[in-house]
N, C-alpha and C positions, 0 to 999 in steps of 0.2 A: 256182316261181313256178307259177301256174292258168293263164297266160294264152290258152292251147287252147280250152279249157272254155267260154270265153265267143265264142259267135259265133249266126250265125244268128238264128233269133225267139226273143226272149225275151220271153217273157209273164209279165206281170204281173197277177194273181188279181183278179177283184174281190168288192167287203168285201159278203160275206151271214153271215148267222147261218143260212146250213140248209150245215152240214157234206157233207151226202152229194151233195147236187147240187154242193157247190164242188167235191169227188171229180172226178165224172164228169163236170165239165165241163172238168178239168185231163187228164183222160184220157185225154177225145177230144181234146185238143190235142195231146197225147203221138202219137197215134196218127196223125196228121195230118202230124209231124216234127217236133215242138218237142224239145228235152230240155234246154231250161233254163229254169225257174220260179222270179219272185221272188213269196214270199207276202207280201200287204200290205192291211193290215186296221187304221184309225186308231181303230177305233170302238169294236170288239168288247172283251166283258170281257178278261181275263187267262185263266181258265180255256176261253172259246172259244176263243180265238189259239193257247192251246196247243194245245188239241185238234185244230183243222183244223193248224196247221203240222205237228203229229208225222201225221198221213195225211199230208199230201203227202209228207212224209220217207222212208216209206215207200212210197208210189207212185214215188217217182223214182227210188228205189233198185230197186226190181223192174226197171226199165229203164235203167239208168245213168246216169241224167241227172242233172240239177244244180240245185240245192234254192239261192234264194237269199231270206234274210228280209231284209223292209227294215226299216231301222232300230233294230233292237233285237240288239246281239250277244248279249244274255243268254238269249233264246229262243232264237236259232241254237245256243247251247252245248247245251243241255236238250234239244232233238231230232235235233242231231250233223247239222245240215244242212252244206252244204257252202259259207255263206258269208253275207256280210250284206253290205245296200247304206246307206252313211251318207248322208246331205244335212248341210246346212252347219248343220243345228241340231239332232243327233244326235249320239252317244258319238263322240268324238274315235277318228281313228288310231288314235294308241298306244293308246288301253283297249281297242279292237277289237281289236287284232293280240295284246295281253297274254290276253284272255278264251280267242281262237279260235286261236292258236297260227301256225305259219309256213305251216300247210301248208294253212288256207281261205281263200277267195277274198272280199278285202274290194273292191267298187267304191262308187267315190263319184258325186253329183250338182255336175256342175259351170257346169250353168245355160248364159249365155253368159261365160264367164269362162276364156280360157286359161292365162292366168295359174295360176290357182288348179290347174287341171291340171297345170301344169308344177309346180308346188310340189308338188301331193299324189303324183306318181308320182316325182318324188325322194323322197319319204317311205315308199314303198312300195306304192303301192297297186295294185292286180292289172288292175284297168282303169277308166275313165274315162264317164260319160255325160253327152250335150250336150239341151239341147233347155229348151223345147217348139219344136217345125222348123216345125208347123203348129198350128192350133185345137187344144186339149184340152179333151175333155168329161170327163175326170177331174179338171183342174186348167185351169178357164178363165183366170182371172185369171196364169197360169206367164208369166213371164219369155219372152220370142221369142227366139231363137237363129238367126241367118242361115245360109243353108246353107254359105257361104264359110266361114263358122267349122268346117265338120266337114273342109271340105278341107286347111284348115290344120292343124287339130289330127293329122290322118293323116298330113302331112308332118315335123308337129314333135315326135310322140308315139311311144312305142314300143309303150307296152301299150297291148289293145283297145280300139277307142271305140265306143260306145253310143250308137246315135241316138233320142230319146224324146219323144214330144210330138204326139199325134193323127196318128198313123202310120195308114196303110191302105190296101187291094194299090192304090187307084189313085196315090198319093204316093209309094209306098214307094220308087220306081226311081228318083228325084231322090238319094235318099240310097245309094242300092247302089250306083250311079253315082258318087258319092264316095267310096265305097272303107268304109261303114260297116259293122264287124264285126259287130253287131249290130243291129236292128231291136227295140227296146220296146213291146211294143203291147199293150192292155189291152181299150180298147170295141171294135175290129175284132176282134178277135179270141174275146172273148168275151160281146158283147150282139151273138150272131146266132143265127140258126135250128138251123144247121148246124158248128158249134166245127171237126169234123174237117174239115171241106170247107178253109176259111176258112183253116184252119192249115195245109194241105196248099199253096194257091195260095200263100199267103206266104210259106213254107219253099221251095219252087218258085221263084220270084221271087229270091232269097239262092241258091239252089244254080246256077240261070244266070246269073247274073253269077261267083259262082266256076270255072264251067267258061270264059267266055268270056276271066277275069283269067289263068287258068292254061294256055288255050292256045296 
Protein backbone atom coordinates (compact mmCIF):
# COMPACT_ATOMS: atom_id res chain seq x y z
CA UNK A 1 0.00 0.00 0.00
CA UNK A 2 1.01 3.61 -0.59
CA UNK A 3 -0.72 5.25 2.36
CA UNK A 4 2.24 7.29 3.55
CA UNK A 5 2.41 9.19 0.26
CA UNK A 6 -1.00 10.80 0.73
CA UNK A 7 -0.52 13.59 3.23
CA UNK A 8 -0.15 17.35 3.52
CA UNK A 9 -1.41 19.75 0.89
CA UNK A 10 -2.81 17.89 -2.10
CA UNK A 11 -2.73 20.30 -5.03
CA UNK A 12 -5.31 19.96 -7.80
CA UNK A 13 -4.35 21.65 -11.05
CA UNK A 14 -6.46 24.35 -12.69
CA UNK A 15 -7.76 23.82 -16.21
CA UNK A 16 -5.70 25.71 -18.78
CA UNK A 17 -4.53 25.31 -22.35
CA UNK A 18 -1.21 26.95 -21.46
CA UNK A 19 1.07 24.04 -20.57
CA UNK A 20 4.08 26.24 -19.84
CA UNK A 21 2.07 28.34 -17.37
CA UNK A 22 0.70 25.21 -15.74
CA UNK A 23 4.19 23.84 -15.19
CA UNK A 24 5.35 27.17 -13.72
CA UNK A 25 2.44 27.22 -11.27
CA UNK A 26 2.92 23.63 -10.18
CA UNK A 27 6.66 24.21 -9.78
CA UNK A 28 5.86 27.15 -7.52
CA UNK A 29 3.55 24.97 -5.43
CA UNK A 30 6.31 22.39 -5.10
CA UNK A 31 8.73 25.11 -4.02
CA UNK A 32 6.20 25.99 -1.32
CA UNK A 33 6.18 22.48 0.11
CA UNK A 34 3.52 20.62 -1.87
CA UNK A 35 4.50 17.05 -2.71
CA UNK A 36 1.31 15.53 -4.10
CA UNK A 37 -0.40 16.90 -7.22
CA UNK A 38 -3.53 15.76 -9.03
CA UNK A 39 -3.68 16.57 -12.74
CA UNK A 40 -7.26 17.52 -13.57
CA UNK A 41 -8.43 18.72 -16.98
CA UNK A 42 -11.98 17.84 -17.97
CA UNK A 43 -12.18 19.82 -21.22
CA UNK A 44 -8.80 19.61 -22.95
CA UNK A 45 -8.09 17.46 -25.98
CA UNK A 46 -6.45 14.08 -25.58
CA UNK A 47 -3.22 15.46 -27.00
CA UNK A 48 -3.16 18.44 -24.67
CA UNK A 49 -3.89 16.31 -21.64
CA UNK A 50 -1.16 13.86 -22.61
CA UNK A 51 1.38 16.67 -23.05
CA UNK A 52 0.46 18.42 -19.81
CA UNK A 53 0.37 15.28 -17.76
CA UNK A 54 3.69 14.11 -19.17
CA UNK A 55 5.30 17.44 -18.30
CA UNK A 56 3.98 17.27 -14.75
CA UNK A 57 5.11 13.67 -14.36
CA UNK A 58 8.66 14.73 -15.22
CA UNK A 59 8.45 17.69 -12.86
CA UNK A 60 7.20 15.57 -9.95
CA UNK A 61 9.83 12.90 -10.53
CA UNK A 62 12.56 15.52 -10.20
CA UNK A 63 11.45 16.32 -6.62
CA UNK A 64 10.36 12.81 -5.65
CA UNK A 65 6.77 14.01 -5.57
CA UNK A 66 3.55 12.15 -6.29
CA UNK A 67 1.42 12.67 -9.40
CA UNK A 68 -2.19 11.50 -9.40
CA UNK A 69 -4.30 11.65 -12.57
CA UNK A 70 -7.95 12.58 -12.24
CA UNK A 71 -10.38 10.04 -13.71
CA UNK A 72 -8.19 8.56 -16.44
CA UNK A 73 -6.31 5.38 -15.53
CA UNK A 74 -5.15 4.93 -19.13
CA UNK A 75 -3.47 8.34 -19.11
CA UNK A 76 -1.91 7.51 -15.75
CA UNK A 77 -0.34 4.43 -17.30
CA UNK A 78 0.85 6.35 -20.38
CA UNK A 79 2.84 8.89 -18.39
CA UNK A 80 3.81 6.47 -15.60
CA UNK A 81 2.05 8.59 -13.00
CA UNK A 82 1.94 7.46 -9.40
CA UNK A 83 -1.78 6.81 -9.39
CA UNK A 84 -5.31 7.79 -10.31
CA UNK A 85 -8.26 9.40 -8.56
CA UNK A 86 -11.71 8.03 -9.38
CA UNK A 87 -15.18 9.51 -9.01
CA UNK A 88 -18.35 7.45 -8.92
CA UNK A 89 -18.84 7.75 -12.70
CA UNK A 90 -15.26 6.92 -13.71
CA UNK A 91 -13.40 3.63 -14.19
CA UNK A 92 -14.21 0.93 -11.70
CA UNK A 93 -11.67 0.23 -9.00
CA UNK A 94 -11.08 -3.24 -10.44
CA UNK A 95 -10.39 -1.89 -13.94
CA UNK A 96 -8.05 0.80 -12.64
CA UNK A 97 -6.14 -1.65 -10.46
CA UNK A 98 -5.76 -4.06 -13.36
CA UNK A 99 -4.29 -1.31 -15.54
CA UNK A 100 -2.05 0.32 -12.95
CA UNK A 101 -0.93 -2.66 -10.92
CA UNK A 102 -0.66 -3.17 -7.19
CA UNK A 103 2.09 -0.61 -6.55
CA UNK A 104 0.21 2.45 -7.80
CA UNK A 105 -2.07 4.69 -5.75
CA UNK A 106 -5.82 4.61 -6.30
CA UNK A 107 -7.96 7.17 -4.50
CA UNK A 108 -11.71 7.59 -4.66
CA UNK A 109 -14.25 10.34 -4.10
CA UNK A 110 -16.75 9.44 -1.40
CA UNK A 111 -18.56 12.79 -1.25
CA UNK A 112 -20.59 12.61 2.00
CA UNK A 113 -21.00 8.83 1.95
CA UNK A 114 -19.13 7.01 4.72
CA UNK A 115 -20.65 3.65 3.73
CA UNK A 116 -19.09 4.04 0.26
CA UNK A 117 -15.74 4.69 1.89
CA UNK A 118 -15.99 1.54 4.00
CA UNK A 119 -16.89 -0.53 0.94
CA UNK A 120 -14.03 0.83 -1.13
CA UNK A 121 -11.53 0.51 1.69
CA UNK A 122 -12.42 -3.18 1.87
CA UNK A 123 -11.95 -3.39 -1.91
CA UNK A 124 -8.39 -2.06 -1.67
CA UNK A 125 -8.29 1.69 -2.32
CA UNK A 126 -5.28 3.61 -1.02
CA UNK A 127 -7.15 6.71 0.16
CA UNK A 128 -10.64 8.21 0.25
CA UNK A 129 -11.75 11.82 -0.24
CA UNK A 130 -14.77 13.52 1.31
CA UNK A 131 -16.34 16.89 0.50
CA UNK A 132 -17.30 19.51 -0.34
CA UNK A 133 -16.76 20.80 3.19
CA UNK A 134 -17.05 24.46 2.15
CA UNK A 135 -18.57 26.25 -0.87
CA UNK A 136 -16.43 25.36 -3.88
CA UNK A 137 -15.52 27.70 -6.72
CA UNK A 138 -14.59 24.72 -8.88
CA UNK A 139 -17.75 22.72 -8.15
CA UNK A 140 -20.44 25.14 -6.90
CA UNK A 141 -23.12 22.44 -7.08
CA UNK A 142 -21.08 19.82 -5.22
CA UNK A 143 -22.76 17.83 -2.47
CA UNK A 144 -22.02 19.18 1.01
CA UNK A 145 -20.23 17.13 3.65
CA UNK A 146 -20.45 17.98 7.37
CA UNK A 147 -17.31 18.38 9.44
CA UNK A 148 -18.54 15.61 11.73
CA UNK A 149 -18.20 13.17 8.82
CA UNK A 150 -14.47 13.80 8.72
CA UNK A 151 -14.17 13.01 12.42
CA UNK A 152 -16.11 9.76 11.98
CA UNK A 153 -14.07 8.78 8.94
CA UNK A 154 -10.81 9.23 10.80
CA UNK A 155 -12.13 7.06 13.62
CA UNK A 156 -13.55 4.28 11.46
CA UNK A 157 -11.17 4.05 8.49
CA UNK A 158 -7.55 2.99 8.31
CA UNK A 159 -6.70 4.50 4.90
CA UNK A 160 -5.74 8.19 4.59
CA UNK A 161 -8.64 10.63 4.49
CA UNK A 162 -8.50 13.62 2.14
CA UNK A 163 -10.74 16.66 2.62
CA UNK A 164 -11.81 18.68 -0.40
CA UNK A 165 -14.03 21.59 -1.33
CA UNK A 166 -13.53 25.32 -0.87
CA UNK A 167 -10.48 24.92 1.37
CA UNK A 168 -8.33 27.98 2.01
CA UNK A 169 -5.92 29.28 4.65
CA UNK A 170 -8.80 30.68 6.70
CA UNK A 171 -10.87 27.50 7.05
CA UNK A 172 -8.20 24.81 6.71
CA UNK A 173 -7.70 24.62 10.46
CA UNK A 174 -11.24 23.27 10.92
CA UNK A 175 -10.26 20.23 8.86
CA UNK A 176 -6.79 19.91 10.34
CA UNK A 177 -8.29 19.85 13.84
CA UNK A 178 -10.33 16.83 12.74
CA UNK A 179 -7.10 15.10 11.67
CA UNK A 180 -7.52 15.16 7.90
CA UNK A 181 -4.47 13.48 6.40
CA UNK A 182 -4.47 15.75 3.37
CA UNK A 183 -6.24 18.88 2.16
CA UNK A 184 -7.08 19.01 -1.54
CA UNK A 185 -6.79 22.61 -2.74
CA UNK A 186 -7.26 24.21 -6.15
CA UNK A 187 -8.55 27.80 -6.18
CA UNK A 188 -6.86 28.99 -2.98
CA UNK A 189 -3.54 27.68 -4.27
CA UNK A 190 -3.51 28.40 -7.99
CA UNK A 191 -5.81 31.41 -8.42
CA UNK A 192 -3.54 33.72 -6.42
CA UNK A 193 -0.69 36.08 -7.28
CA UNK A 194 1.99 34.15 -5.38
CA UNK A 195 1.47 30.39 -5.59
CA UNK A 196 4.65 29.53 -3.69
CA UNK A 197 3.70 31.81 -0.79
CA UNK A 198 0.20 30.32 -0.49
CA UNK A 199 1.58 26.78 -0.72
CA UNK A 200 4.03 27.55 2.06
CA UNK A 201 1.29 28.99 4.28
CA UNK A 202 -1.01 26.01 3.77
CA UNK A 203 1.80 23.50 4.20
CA UNK A 204 2.91 25.16 7.42
CA UNK A 205 -0.62 24.83 8.85
CA UNK A 206 -0.51 21.08 8.24
CA UNK A 207 3.03 20.78 9.57
CA UNK A 208 2.22 22.72 12.75
CA UNK A 209 -0.73 20.48 13.50
CA UNK A 210 1.36 17.37 12.89
CA UNK A 211 3.96 18.57 15.38
CA UNK A 212 1.25 19.24 17.97
CA UNK A 213 -0.21 15.76 17.53
CA UNK A 214 3.17 14.11 18.03
CA UNK A 215 4.36 16.32 20.87
